[in-house]
C-alpha positions in Angstrom: 10.8 -18.2 23.8 12.8 -19.2 20.8 16.2 -20.6 21.8 16.7 -18.8 25.0 15.8 -15.5 23.5 12.6 -13.0 23.9 10.5 -13.4 20.7 8.6 -10.2 19.4 6.6 -10.7 16.4 5.6 -8.2 14.3 2.6 -9.1 11.9 2.5 -6.6 8.8 5.3 -4.8 7.1 3.9 -1.3 6.1 4.9 2.0 7.6 4.1 1.1 11.3 5.5 -2.6 10.9 8.5 -1.4 9.4 9.3 1.5 11.2 8.8 -0.7 14.9 10.9 -3.5 13.3 13.9 -1.3 12.3 13.6 0.4 15.8 13.6 -2.4 17.6 16.2 -4.0 15.7 18.6 -1.1 16.5 17.9 -0.8 19.9 17.7 -4.3 21.7 20.1 -6.6 22.8 20.5 -9.4 20.1 21.9 -11.5 22.3 18.5 -11.3 24.2 16.0 -10.7 21.6 14.9 -12.1 18.2 12.4 -9.7 15.8 10.2 -11.7 13.8 8.9 -10.1 10.9 5.7 -11.6 9.1 4.6 -9.9 5.9 2.7 -11.6 2.5 5.5 -9.0 0.7 9.3 -9.2 0.4 9.8 -5.8 0.5 8.1 -2.4 2.3 6.4 -0.4 -0.4 6.3 3.7 0.3 2.9 4.2 -0.6 3.3 7.9 -0.8 5.6 7.5 -4.4 3.0 5.2 -6.1 0.7 7.2 -7.5 3.6 8.9 -9.6 5.4 5.2 -9.9 2.4 3.6 -11.6 2.0 6.2 -14.1 5.0 7.2 -15.3 8.9 5.8 -15.2 10.2 9.4 -14.8 12.8 9.1 -11.7 12.6 5.8 -12.0 10.7 5.8 -8.2 10.7 1.8 -8.3 14.2 1.9 -7.5 13.5 4.1 -4.2 9.6 3.1 -3.4 10.0 -0.5 -3.1 12.6 -1.4 -0.6 13.8 -5.0 0.4 12.7 -6.0 3.9 16.5 -7.0 4.6 17.5 -3.2 4.7 15.3 -2.8 7.2 17.2 -5.0 9.7 20.4 -4.1 11.3 22.1 -8.0 11.6 21.8 -9.8 14.3 18.3 -10.3 15.9 16.4 -10.5 12.6 14.2 -12.9 11.2 11.7 -12.7 8.3 9.0 -15.0 7.9 7.1 -14.3 4.4 3.6 -15.2 5.0 -0.3 -14.4 6.2 -1.5 -14.9 9.4 -4.5 -16.9 9.7 -5.1 -17.1 13.3 -3.5 -15.9 16.9 -3.5 -18.2 19.8 -3.2 -15.7 22.5 -3.2 -18.9 25.3 -0.4 -20.8 22.9 1.1 -17.8 22.3 1.4 -18.5 18.5 0.4 -16.8 15.0 -0.4 -19.9 12.6 0.0 -19.1 9.0 -2.0 -19.7 6.1 0.4 -22.4 5.5 0.0 -24.1 8.5 3.1 -22.6 9.8 3.4 -21.5 13.6 5.2 -19.1 14.8 5.9 -18.5 18.5 6.0 -15.2 20.2 6.5 -13.9 24.0 5.2 -10.2 22.5 3.3 -9.7 19.4 2.7 -6.4 17.3 -0.2 -6.1 15.1 0.4 -3.8 12.2 -1.2 -5.1 9.5 -2.5 -1.6 8.3 -4.3 -1.3 5.2 -4.9 -3.3 2.4 -5.0 -1.1 -1.1 -6.4 -2.0 -4.2 -6.5 -1.3 -8.3 -3.5 0.6 -9.5 -1.5 -0.2 -6.3 -2.5 -3.4 -4.9 1.0 -4.8 -5.4 1.4 -8.5 -5.5 3.4 -10.6 -3.2 5.6 -12.2 -5.6 8.6 -9.5 -6.5 9.2 -11.1 -9.4 6.0 -9.0 -10.7 6.5 -6.2 -9.5 8.3 -4.1 -12.4 8.1 -6.3 -15.1 4.5 -7.2 -14.6 2.3 -4.7 -12.3 4.3 -1.7 -12.6 4.3 -1.6 -16.4 0.7 -2.9 -17.0 -0.4 -0.4 -14.8 2.0 2.6 -16.8 0.6 1.0 -20.1 -3.1 1.2 -19.2 -3.0 4.8 -17.7 -1.0 6.2 -21.2 -3.2 3.9 -23.6 -6.8 5.0 -21.1 -8.7 8.0 -23.1 -11.1 8.1 -20.3 -10.1 7.8 -17.0 -12.7 7.5 -14.1 -11.2 7.6 -10.0 -14.0 6.5 -7.6 -13.0 8.2 -4.5 -11.2 11.5 -3.9 -9.2 11.4 -1.0 -5.6 12.1 -0.5 -4.9 9.0 -3.1 -7.4 9.9 -5.5 -6.5 13.3 -6.2 -3.0 12.8 -5.9 -3.0 10.2 -8.8 -5.6 12.9 -10.5 -2.7 15.1 -10.3 -0.3 12.6 -11.6 -2.4 12.0 -14.3 -3.0 15.5 -15.6 0.8 16.9 -15.1 2.3 13.7 -17.1 -0.3 13.0 -19.3 0.3 13.6 -23.0 -3.3 13.2 -24.4 -5.4 15.6 -24.7 -8.3 13.7 -24.5 -7.8 12.5 -21.2 -10.6 13.5 -18.9 -10.9 13.0 -15.0 -13.6 12.3 -12.3 -13.6 12.0 -8.9 -16.9 10.7 -7.0 -16.0 12.6 -3.9 -13.2 14.8 -2.5 -11.2 14.3 0.9 -13.8 13.7 4.0 -16.2 15.4 6.4 -13.0 16.2 8.9 -11.5 18.6 6.6 -13.1 21.9 6.9 -15.4 23.1 4.3 -12.6 26.2 3.4 -10.3 23.4 2.2 -12.7 20.9 0.4 -13.7 24.0 -1.5 -10.4 25.2 -2.2 -9.3 21.7 -3.6 -12.3 21.2 -5.7 -11.3 25.0 -7.5 -7.7 23.5 -8.2 -9.2 20.6 -9.7 -11.5 22.1 -11.9 -9.1 24.7 -12.6 -7.0 21.9 -14.0 -10.1 20.3 -16.1 -10.3 17.6 -13.7 -13.7 17.2 -13.5 -15.4 16.4 -10.1 -18.9 14.9 -9.2 -20.4 14.9 -6.3 -22.9 13.1 -4.4 -23.4 10.3 -6.2 -21.9 6.4 -5.9 -20.5 3.2 -7.2 -21.5 0.0 -6.4 -19.2 -1.9 -4.8 -18.9 -5.8 -6.5 -19.1 -9.1 -4.5 -16.8 -10.9 -6.1 -13.2 -10.0 -8.1 -9.7 -8.0 -7.3 -12.2 -5.2 -5.6 -14.2 -7.4 -3.2 -15.6 -5.7 -0.1 -13.9 -2.1 -0.8 -14.6 0.7 -3.2 -12.4 0.9 -6.0 -9.9 3.2 -5.9 -9.5 3.8 -9.6 -9.9 2.1 -13.0 -8.7 2.9 -16.3 -10.7 2.1 -19.4 -9.7 2.2 -23.0 
């Protein structure tokens, strides 16, 4: 326990972690409980808004889709720790961060979520997000003549749609190596393919892309790539 309070540590500030932290902050007695949220980022990313956010400045979605974590909590029982968890010692009931710092817990919530790559792999440093990362991605998409989207899941299809809707370059072409996954019925998959092709988005099926063994996409498929 920390300072005589029951410590609830939440690792991850994605949709699940942020929602849990906000809910507990508003429902637990601050004199009895302390909620500790651990995340390498200082803000919550609303990922459904990111495909458009990295393509255009229309609507200024970065003002709404990037929420500072201190706005998630009610005052009194909150504590935010910026860092990445390296080890969980269940016997000692401690979380050790990459920096070596240790955070004690009575209850632990693992909500590390999914790590995204490519154009929605937002950096941890908030000072690099707007003028660095987002502006750079918009420039890359704006100047690209041909764009290959590797992966036709919900993110890839949404990004293809945003690019098609907002692009002013007639020479742009879009390609997806797959669309949706097998749990979706064929009727829906066929309908989606028809919609993509009607919007002049080329769909390539039955092919694959080698995943690199090093670099920013190490260990996972490339969700999108822009080439001039």
